[in-house]
Steps between C-alpha positions, in 0.01 A plus 500: 500500500204617709158421363207686648186291471146641565288192464587122496431461134724777372859386536811544286379265235739448212764715666543279803676213319709733295623673812569160655694385197713815527582424863295784631317400820138621545366651815121507487341783703119444579366817664146368440587209728616729790867496414675832581686651201875580543585841629817518305606393146867454584496135423257516209663409169169559300135548562208342309151633601218287381124565430193476704142588509529805728521868417803691601277736730323219679723562803208470763448147390857417411718717742818317378473691166651805681791287610544391136518855363756567762701197394484610141616849589808353672563265205475774247722733710763226527475419127390146573403325162118490527216369293130552570229307317132607504430595859880520538508753208230711651679499843817621323295775322353606834841488674632736222219742573264414195130457530345139489125475450228253364535482124226541235455125454687192624758338287478127554652233268726511201548860377719687263741770609731715300850616581570868500778678314699524821468117543734458192792658704421322822754241611229243577211583275706551177488121458116510477301523176314822426170341571457184735231300695500483874278355775310776686297484823440843636235774536713792640716737301796734583643824380856501367714615792723801455835426354376149396563359163180389316554145340163351407132596435167351390179641373322512837802562720764730361744423783590128489864510591762743618864514625609727776880561528715224372349184644142553633237362265118511533279269290128532502472145352622158605808366343546231772186288435488143383195305362466339840493843674254633249267191538503553875415871478217434262350242729449763778191709552661832423295819425740584223374194313154650463427527141819311407474207245698257720487229231646731251791588733562133556489434122766755434735394779673222316571731210625812705651346807813371329561841330448673831762271660740609233430870585541421865829329437617800297398737775667301770829458305513884455419582858709225638815685416413758758496248773867423482 
């Protein structure tokens, strides 16, 4: 399993130990640290693309974003099971020809999303409840790519999740986070935190983090079958 990491604080989270327990070795790719991304996906069993503070079009500042889109193009063409979270989802949308832009207002903290009608027939999202609480940390939005299946929505951001083909999933929110990861993110001086009641987010974490872990496990269990 390849994991593309964009900043040191946004790794595979909950998914790391589960993959290890299933005997699936991780290869962490860190383009932000100067590592060159692979030019072929022949040996890639699955691809997990994490979040990050950059915008998908900030290629002058982060030139490796172009390489990452090329990597995603190869993975999709080769039908490599792929998951993108937050920035990873936005990069998938861009790769598939959809527009990505700064959203109307950041979503940060614990937020409700709703499954679409199509999610009820999805092999992974069918196990999710109609409405559930996830952890958000983003200010950008994406259009639904052509031929993608719309899976989740929220009041501010109608496109929260989609599937493309049989095994490519994009999630605007973070299923992978743990209370420790959330605490670390909240301790940073991040512009997205402007106007956010950090104490309220921390107060809600003990309530919602265990439920998020259940959703993450359901997602992983459903998507895991495509890695065989």
